[in-house]
N, C-alpha and C positions, 0 to 999 in steps of 0.2 A: 532293684532287679532281683528276681528270685533265682534260686539254683536251677530250676527247670528252664527259665528263660536263658540263663547263661549257657547251659548245656545245649539248648537249641541253637544258640548263636555259634558255639564252637563246632557243632555238627555241620551247620551251614558253611562255615569258614573252611572246614576240612573238605567238604564237597567241592567248593570253588577251587581250592588248591589242587585237588585231584583232577578236575576238569582242565585247569590251566596246564598241568603237567602233561596230560594226555594230548592236549592240543598244541603242545610246545609253545605256549604263549607266555610263559613265565619270564619276566624281565629280570636281569641280573647277571651275575657271573656264575658260570658253571665250571667247576673244577673236576676234570675227568682224567683218567688214565688214557693212554693211546688205545689200549684194548677196549676200554669202555666207550670210546667215541665212535666206534664202528656203526655205520648206518645213520649217524646224526649229522646235521649241518648247522653252522652258525655264521652269522654275519662277519664276525671277527674271531680269529683263532690265534692264540699265542702258544707256541711250543717252547717250553723252558728247558734249560740245561742241555742244549744241543752241543755236547762236548763228548770227546772220547771217554769211554768208561761208563757213560750214561746212555748215549745214543751213538753207536751201538753199545749195548751193555757189555761190560768187560768180560763176562763169562761166555760171550758168543765168540768162539774162536774158529770153528769150522766154517767153510764157505757157505754151506746151507744155512747155518745159524746167522751168519752175517746177512745173507739174502733175506731171511725172515725179518731181521731187524730193519733192513732197508724197506721192505714191504710195509711193515708197521709204521715206519716214519712217513711213508707215502700216504698211508691211510690217514694219519694225523694231519698232514698238510692239506689233503683234499677235503677236509671238513670245513674249510673256509669258503664262504660264498663270495666275500668281497675283499677282505684283507687278511693277510697271513704274516705273522711276526715269528721269526725263528731267533730265539735268544740264546746266546752263548756267553757264559760268564768268563771273565778273565781269571777268576780264582774261585775255588770251592774249599771251604774249611781252611783258609790261609795257604792253600797249595795252588800253584799255577795250573791252568787247564789248557788243553789243546782243543780247538774247534773240531767238531765231529767230521770224519771223512765224508759223511753224507753232505754236510754243509759245504765242505771244500769242493765236492763234485759240482754243486750248484754254482759256487763262486767262480769256478774255472770254466764255466759255460758248457759243461757237459750236457746240461739241460737248459738251453737258452730261453725257452718260453717262461721259465720260472724267474728270470732275471729282472723282470719289470719292477721298477720301484724298489730295487734292492739297495739297502744302505748298509755299509760296513765301515767301521772306524779305521 
């Protein structure tokens, strides 16, 4: 294979990757921030670290900041087309954690439509 053929192959591959990305047909795992997920949808969504200090972020102390964190959490949850997993660790960096108040709101049936197939230890 010549250098020219190899470069042509790489160019074609990059075009295919770009087309797949634009058509949202790329298979695999997508790692996104909650901010970065706006406007996108996926068959399965996993939201990690749904614990106090992370969601909502520990620097959000005013009511409007908490509401913005809640709105962002809602955005993350509504990215799921079929399945949503909300994951809360028992510990982070060898320190016990508390489930997010937002998760507690869901678990206490404040939002009963979100309770379908909800599993908690």
